[in-house]
C-alpha positions in Angstrom: -0.1 0.0 -0.1 1.1 3.8 -1.2 1.2 6.1 1.8 -1.2 8.4 0.3 -3.7 5.6 0.4 -3.4 4.6 3.8 -6.1 6.8 4.8 -8.4 5.4 2.1 -9.4 2.3 3.7 -11.1 4.0 6.5 -13.4 6.2 4.3 -16.0 5.9 1.8 -16.5 9.0 0.0 -18.0 10.1 -3.1 -18.2 13.6 -5.2 -21.0 15.5 -7.6 -20.5 16.9 -10.8 -18.5 19.6 -9.6 -16.1 17.6 -7.8 -17.6 18.5 -4.1 -18.0 16.0 -1.8 -21.4 14.6 -1.1 -20.9 11.5 0.6 -18.5 10.8 3.7 -18.6 7.5 6.0 -15.6 6.7 8.0 -15.3 2.4 8.6 -13.6 1.7 11.2 -12.3 -1.6 13.0 -13.2 -2.2 16.6 -9.6 -1.8 17.2 -8.6 1.2 15.8 -5.7 3.5 16.9 -4.5 6.4 14.9 -1.0 6.3 16.1 -0.7 2.7 14.9 -2.9 2.3 12.1 -2.3 5.6 10.2 1.4 7.0 11.2 2.9 3.8 11.8 1.5 2.4 8.6 2.2 5.4 6.4 5.9 4.6 8.1 6.2 1.1 7.0 5.3 2.3 3.6 7.5 5.0 3.0 9.7 5.7 6.2 11.6 8.5 4.6 8.6 10.2 3.5 8.7 14.0 5.0 6.2 14.0 8.1 7.1 17.6 10.0 9.2 20.8 9.5 9.6 22.0 12.7 11.4 25.7 13.3 11.4 28.3 16.1 12.2 32.3 16.4 15.4 31.7 17.6 16.7 30.0 14.3 16.2 26.4 15.0 14.9 23.8 12.5 14.2 20.2 12.3 12.5 17.8 10.0 11.2 14.6 10.7 10.0 11.9 8.8 7.2 9.6 9.0 9.6 6.9 9.9 11.3 9.0 12.7 7.9 9.8 14.3 7.1 6.3 14.7 10.2 5.3 16.3 10.3 8.4 18.4 6.9 7.7 19.7 8.0 3.9 20.8 10.4 5.4 22.6 8.1 7.6 24.4 5.6 5.3 24.8 8.6 2.8 26.3 9.6 5.5 28.6 6.3 6.3 29.7 5.3 2.8 30.4 8.7 2.7 32.4 7.7 5.6 34.7 4.1 3.8 35.5 2.0 5.6 32.9 -0.7 2.8 31.6 -3.8 2.4 29.9 -6.5 4.8 30.9 -3.8 7.4 32.7 -4.6 10.8 32.2 -1.9 12.7 31.4 -1.5 16.7 30.9 0.6 18.0 28.2 1.9 21.9 28.2 4.3 21.9 25.0 3.1 25.0 23.1 4.2 24.2 19.6 7.6 22.3 20.5 8.4 19.2 18.4 8.2 17.0 21.5 4.3 17.3 20.9 3.5 15.3 18.2 5.8 12.3 19.7 4.3 12.9 22.7 0.7 12.7 21.2 1.3 9.6 19.5 3.4 7.7 22.1 0.6 8.4 24.5 -2.3 6.8 21.9 0.0 4.1 21.4 -0.2 3.2 25.1 -3.8 3.8 25.8 -3.7 6.5 28.2 -5.8 9.6 27.7 -4.0 12.9 26.8 -5.2 16.6 28.1 -3.8 19.3 26.1 -3.6 22.7 28.4 -2.4 25.9 27.3 1.0 27.5 28.9 -0.9 30.7 29.9 -2.7 28.5 32.8 -1.9 29.8 36.5 -1.9 27.9 39.9 -5.8 27.9 40.2 -6.1 26.4 37.1 -4.1 23.8 37.1 -5.2 22.5 40.9 -8.8 22.7 39.2 -8.0 20.9 36.2 -6.1 18.0 38.1 -8.8 17.4 41.0 -11.4 17.3 38.0 -9.7 15.3 35.7 -7.7 13.0 37.7 -4.8 13.9 36.2 -1.8 11.3 37.1 1.2 12.8 35.4 2.4 15.8 33.6 4.7 16.7 30.6 5.6 20.5 30.4 7.5 23.2 28.7 10.8 24.8 30.8 10.0 27.8 29.0 8.6 30.9 31.0 6.9 30.0 34.7 4.9 27.1 33.4 6.6 24.8 35.7 6.8 27.1 38.7 2.9 27.4 38.5 2.8 23.5 38.2 4.6 22.7 41.3 2.3 25.5 43.4 -0.6 23.8 42.0 1.2 20.1 43.0 1.4 21.6 47.0 -2.5 21.1 46.6 -2.8 17.7 44.3 0.3 15.8 43.6 1.0 14.0 40.7 2.4 10.9 40.0 5.2 12.1 37.7 6.1 15.3 36.3 7.8 15.6 32.7 10.3 18.5 31.4 11.0 19.2 27.7 13.7 22.1 27.1 15.1 22.6 30.6 16.2 20.7 33.5 14.5 21.3 37.2 14.8 19.1 40.4 12.0 16.8 40.7 11.2 16.5 37.3 12.5 13.7 34.4 14.0 15.0 31.8 12.4 13.8 28.8 14.5 15.2 26.0 17.6 13.6 28.0 16.2 10.2 28.6 14.0 9.3 25.5 16.9 7.9 23.5 17.8 5.3 26.2 14.1 3.4 25.1 14.0 1.2 22.4 12.1 2.3 19.3 10.0 -1.0 18.8 7.0 -1.3 20.8 4.4 -4.6 20.4 1.0 -3.3 19.7 -1.2 -2.5 22.9 -4.8 -3.6 22.3 -7.7 -1.0 22.6 -10.9 -0.4 21.4 -12.2 2.2 19.0 -14.4 3.5 21.9 -11.9 3.8 24.3 -11.2 7.3 25.7 -8.1 8.9 24.0 -8.0 12.8 24.3 -9.8 15.2 26.9 -10.3 18.8 26.2 -11.4 21.4 28.7 -13.9 23.5 27.4 -14.5 27.2 27.7 -16.5 27.2 30.8 -19.4 29.8 29.3 -22.1 29.0 32.1 -19.1 27.5 34.7 -16.2 25.9 35.4 -14.9 24.4 32.0 -16.3 21.0 31.1 -14.1 18.1 30.1 -14.7 17.0 27.0 -13.8 13.6 25.7 -13.0 11.9 22.7 -12.5 8.0 21.9 -10.0 6.5 19.3 -12.4 7.0 16.3 -11.4 11.2 16.7 -8.5 11.1 14.6 -9.9 9.3 12.0 -13.1 11.8 11.9 -10.5 14.5 11.4 -9.1 12.7 7.9 -12.6 14.6 5.9 -11.0 18.3 7.6 -8.1 17.8 6.1 -9.2 16.1 2.8 -12.2 18.2 1.9 -11.6 21.5 3.8 -8.1 22.2 4.0 -8.3 20.3 0.4 -4.6 18.4 1.3 -2.8 15.8 -0.1 0.5 13.5 0.2 2.1 16.6 -1.5 1.2 19.8 0.7 2.8 21.5 3.1 -0.2 22.9 5.8 0.5 25.7 8.3 -1.9 26.1 10.9 -1.5 28.6 13.3 -2.6 27.6 17.0 -0.3 25.8 19.7 -0.8 22.4 21.4 -3.4 23.5 24.2 -6.1 24.0 22.0 -8.3 22.2 19.9 -7.5 23.6 16.8 -4.0 22.2 16.9 -5.3 18.6 16.1 -7.6 20.2 13.5 -4.6 21.6 11.7 -1.5 20.4 12.9 -2.1 16.8 13.9 -4.8 14.1 12.6 -5.9 14.9 9.5 -2.8 16.6 7.9 -0.5 13.5 8.9 -3.4 11.1 7.9 -3.3 12.2 4.4 0.7 11.5 4.4 1.0 15.6 4.0 3.6 17.6 5.8 2.8 19.5 9.0 4.8 23.2 9.2 5.1 24.1 12.7 6.4 27.3 13.6 7.2 27.4 17.3 7.2 31.2 18.4 7.0 33.0 21.2 5.0 36.2 19.8 2.5 36.1 16.7 4.5 38.5 14.4 2.7 38.7 10.9 6.1 39.5 9.2 7.4 36.5 10.6 4.7 33.9 9.3 4.5 35.2 6.3 8.4 34.9 6.0 7.8 31.0 7.1 5.2 30.9 4.2 7.5 32.6 1.7 10.7 30.4 2.9 9.3 27.2 3.6 7.0 27.2 0.5 3.6 26.5 2.6 0.6 25.2 0.3 -2.1 25.6 2.3 -2.5 28.0 5.0 -5.4 28.1 8.4 -5.7 30.7 10.9 -8.7 33.0 12.6 -9.9 35.6 10.7 -8.2 38.2 13.2 -4.4 36.7 12.0 -5.6 37.1 8.5 -6.2 40.9 9.5 -2.9 41.4 11.0 -1.4 39.8 7.6 -3.2 42.5 5.6 -2.3 45.0 8.0 1.5 44.1 7.6 1.2 44.3 3.9 0.9 41.1 1.9 2.5 42.8 -1.0 6.0 42.5 -0.1 6.2 39.0 0.4 6.2 35.8 -2.0 3.6 33.9 -0.6 2.5 32.6 -4.2 3.2 28.8 -3.1 -0.4 28.8 -1.7 -3.0 27.4 -2.7 -5.7 26.9 -0.4 -6.5 29.1 2.5 -9.3 28.2 5.1 -10.7 30.2 8.4 -12.4 29.2 11.8 -12.8 30.3 15.2 -14.6 33.5 14.5 -16.8 35.4 12.1 -14.8 36.7 8.9 -15.3 39.9 7.7 -16.4 40.4 4.6 -13.7 43.4 3.9 -11.0 41.1 5.4 -12.0 38.1 2.5 -12.0 40.8 -0.3 -8.5 42.1 0.9 -7.2 38.7 1.1 -8.4 37.6 -2.4 -7.2 41.0 -3.8 -3.5 39.6 -2.5 -3.4 36.2 -3.1 -6.4 35.0 -5.5 -7.7 32.9 -3.2 -10.9 32.6 -1.4 -11.1 32.0 2.3 -12.9 29.2 2.8 -15.0 28.8 6.2 -15.7 26.2 8.5 -17.6 25.6 11.9 -16.9 22.9 14.1 -16.4 22.8 18.5 -14.0 21.0 20.8 -16.9 18.3 21.2 -16.8 17.8 17.3 -14.8 17.8 14.2 -15.9 20.0 11.2 -19.9 19.7 10.8 -20.4 22.6 8.1 -18.0 24.1 6.0 -17.1 25.7 2.5 -15.3 22.0 0.9 -13.1 22.5 -2.1 -14.8 23.2 -5.4 -17.7 24.5 -3.5 -19.5 27.9 -4.2 -19.0 30.3 -1.3 -21.3 32.7 -0.2 -19.4 35.7 1.7 -20.6 35.5 5.2 -21.7 32.0 5.1 -20.2 29.4 7.0 -21.1 26.8 4.5 -23.3 23.8 4.1 -23.6 20.6 6.8 -20.4 18.2 5.9 -21.7 14.9 4.3 -20.8 13.2 7.5 -23.4 14.6 9.5 -27.1 15.6 9.3 -27.1 19.2 10.6 -30.7 21.2 11.2 -31.2 24.4 12.8 -34.0 23.4 15.8 -36.1 25.6 17.4 -36.9 25.1 21.3 -38.7 22.0 20.9 -36.1 20.5 18.7 -38.2 20.5 15.8 -36.6 22.1 12.6 -36.8 25.1 11.6 -38.2 26.6 8.3 -35.6 28.3 6.3 -34.2 31.6 7.3 -35.8 31.5 10.8 -32.8 31.8 13.8 -32.4 28.4 16.0 -29.7 26.2 17.3 -27.1 24.3 15.4 -27.9 20.5 16.0 -26.9 17.1 14.6 -29.0 14.3 14.6 -27.8 11.7 16.3 -27.5 8.2 14.6 -28.3 4.7 16.2 -24.8 2.8 15.8 -22.0 5.4 15.9 -21.5 8.6 15.6 -17.7 9.4 14.4 -16.9 13.0 14.8 -19.0 13.6 18.2 -17.6 13.4 21.3 -18.3 11.1 23.6 -20.1 13.2 26.6 -19.3 15.6 29.4 -17.2 13.5 31.8 -18.5 13.6 35.7 -21.6 16.0 34.0 -24.8 14.1 33.8 -26.5 17.5 34.0 -24.5 18.9 30.7 -25.0 15.3 29.0 -28.4 15.4 28.9 -28.6 18.8 27.6 -26.0 18.0 24.8 -28.0 15.2 23.9 -31.6 14.9 23.9 -34.2 14.0 21.5 -32.2 12.2 19.2 -30.2 15.7 18.7 -26.6 16.6 19.8 -27.1 20.5 20.6 -24.4 22.6 20.0 -25.3 25.7 21.9 -24.6 27.7 19.0 -27.3 29.8 16.4 -27.5 30.1 13.6 -29.9 29.8 10.5 -30.5 28.2 7.2 -31.0 29.4 3.6 -33.3 27.9 1.5 -30.1 26.7 -0.8 -28.9 24.9 2.6 -26.0 27.4 3.3 -25.9 28.1 7.3 -25.3 31.6 8.9 -24.0 32.2 12.2 -25.7 34.0 14.9 -24.1 33.9 18.1 -23.6 31.7 21.0 -26.1 31.1 23.4 -24.0 30.6 26.6 -22.1 34.2 26.0 -18.6 32.5 24.5 -16.5 35.0 23.7 -14.3 34.9 20.4 -11.4 37.0 20.6 -8.2 36.4 18.2 -8.8 32.7 18.1 -9.7 32.1 21.6 -12.6 30.9 23.0 -13.0 32.6 26.5 -15.7 31.7 28.8 -17.4 34.9 31.2 -17.8 32.7 34.5 -14.0 32.2 35.1 -13.0 35.9 34.4 -16.0 37.0 37.0 -15.0 34.5 39.2 -11.2 36.2 39.5 -12.9 39.5 39.6 -14.9 38.8 42.4 -12.1 38.4 44.3 -10.6 41.5 44.3 -12.0 43.9 47.4 -13.0 46.6 45.0 -15.9 44.3 43.0 -19.2 44.1 44.2 -20.9 42.3 41.3 -19.2 42.1 37.3 -20.4 40.6 34.4 -18.2 39.5 31.6 -19.5 40.3 27.6 -17.8 40.2 24.6 -17.5 44.1 22.8 -17.0 44.6 19.3 -12.9 45.2 18.5 -11.9 46.1 14.5 -8.9 43.9 15.0 -9.7 41.0 17.3 -13.3 40.8 16.2 -14.1 40.8 20.1 -12.6 41.7 22.8 -13.2 40.8 26.6 -15.3 43.4 28.6 -15.7 44.0 32.2 -18.8 45.8 33.5 -18.6 46.2 37.1 -20.4 47.5 40.0 -17.6 48.7 42.9 -18.0 48.5 46.5 -18.5 51.7 48.6 -15.5 51.9 49.7 -14.1 51.9 46.0 -16.6 54.0 44.4 -14.8 57.2 44.9 -11.9 55.8 42.9 -13.4 54.7 39.8 -10.5 55.6 37.3 -8.0 54.6 34.8 -5.8 53.6 37.5 -8.0 51.2 39.0 -9.0 49.7 35.5 -5.3 49.1 35.2 -4.9 47.3 38.6 -8.1 44.9 37.8 -6.4 44.1 34.5 -3.3 43.2 36.1 -5.2 41.3 39.0 -7.0 39.2 36.5 -3.7 38.3 34.4 -1.9 37.5 37.6 -4.8 34.9 38.6 -5.7 33.2 35.6 -4.6 32.6 31.8 -3.3 36.3 30.5 -5.4 36.0 27.2 -8.8 36.4 29.7 -8.0 39.5 30.9 -10.7 42.3 30.0 -9.3 44.9 27.4 -12.4 47.1 28.5 -13.5 48.1 31.6 -16.6 50.3 32.6 -18.1 51.0 36.0 -21.7 51.0 36.5 -23.7 52.1 39.2 -26.1 48.7 38.6 -26.2 45.6 36.1 -29.0 44.8 34.2 -31.2 41.8 35.7 -34.2 39.9 35.3 -37.2 39.6 37.4 -35.4 36.9 39.3 -32.3 38.8 39.6 -30.0 37.0 36.5 -27.9 39.1 34.9 -28.8 40.3 31.5 -25.9 40.1 29.5 -27.6 40.2 26.2 -28.6 43.8 27.0 -24.8 45.0 27.7 -23.8 43.4 24.6 -26.8 45.5 22.5 -25.9 48.7 24.1 -21.9 48.2 23.2 -22.9 47.2 19.4 -25.2 50.4 19.5 -22.4 52.9 19.7 
């Protein structure tokens, strides 16, 4: 079997007269495992095929073949097994865009351990909550910045069995880089079932603390359509998605689907996003396809794309936030490429999108992907007629629902809400026109989408309420010409601080949020008010705040 054909045995598809995918079904064996059945199989067919180009903003560069990823992941699996990590154990990874994350994902997949990705921007409080909620047994983290310091502080409240460090040394931590090559590069296959737990994300926590989203081993294969139809990737592609490994988008665009297509993943390991540097990467490495949030395309356009030779680009996609019409037009003007939107969640793969060869409508998310029966549902879970806004839902199949998560861990209430009346409820609203195009409206539970991040109000409100000046607060999204949305805090001050309302207190509150939770969550806008708009029952009407801001 050729490397480029490995994925084909797990997917059955068909295309219409225009070359647009119209049928897609996954055919997975009961023992399917992405690491063994996709990456190792490609490595066996063509070990020298290039899998990953990695470089960082300090000038370092490494190229990995499929054969090397296969052997390195075997070594890592043997290392983890030797240190007591076994099937079913939950292991958190905070590895940014370091090349080691690709090896770690495959190794944990082979063992049958559950990977929990996390961003390096978490603080002690964030870690303690996640350790306890997920029953984390071990962690592997970058030595960059204050990541390991925050983890060690969290471990005083919730000790872990093992701690591995990448890029650095620290007492009490196992140095992953130094001992990896001491372990054998062969591994006897460890049995698993396709429905076994494999990957767990923490959601954005829009109505409470973050929920734990569990995916099975089928999740990796369910992203083959993401890469094949939406990113339009083949075995000759060099694909760049701008995301770090703490977020679900990494797995959408830098791992599962791209490697399954026997393509090359481009990984730029940067500390700070600089548009000019990313454009230079595209130019230098002849990147053929690109995916990033609309905000980053805005930054590229502001940078001035005409100064760079990015003619290697053949395809560009965007997701994570609404795409501005002007950005769409400007990018097309510079490149001749139409930005192809898509929609999915932490809980899903791509369920609505504009696949290759499809006719796009500016502002539309596209049509339902053929692996899913997507409807717009009214409050009674009945399908809405065209052009009527309702909730985006997926009709559930009786046998399997590849591409949808298994459920929220230890959260019967959330599962009952998400899976009811034969539907999976996304919590997002949209309308569908008579031609089947979906048009996004907004999130039911007030999630904020800013610069590609999904930010839940509850955690920020909880931090602000710890400051002595805050009596009440509401976190909402405010419009922003660059980021699309930014976090806004509307605050009622305590009586002792009412005479201190001003820029100095605003700066203090921003710094307070940055110090106590991931910095990207801090409110860029703070407004002091005498009272918050509320319902008769006393619930804060965030919608009223948003409407007032949008009307300005």
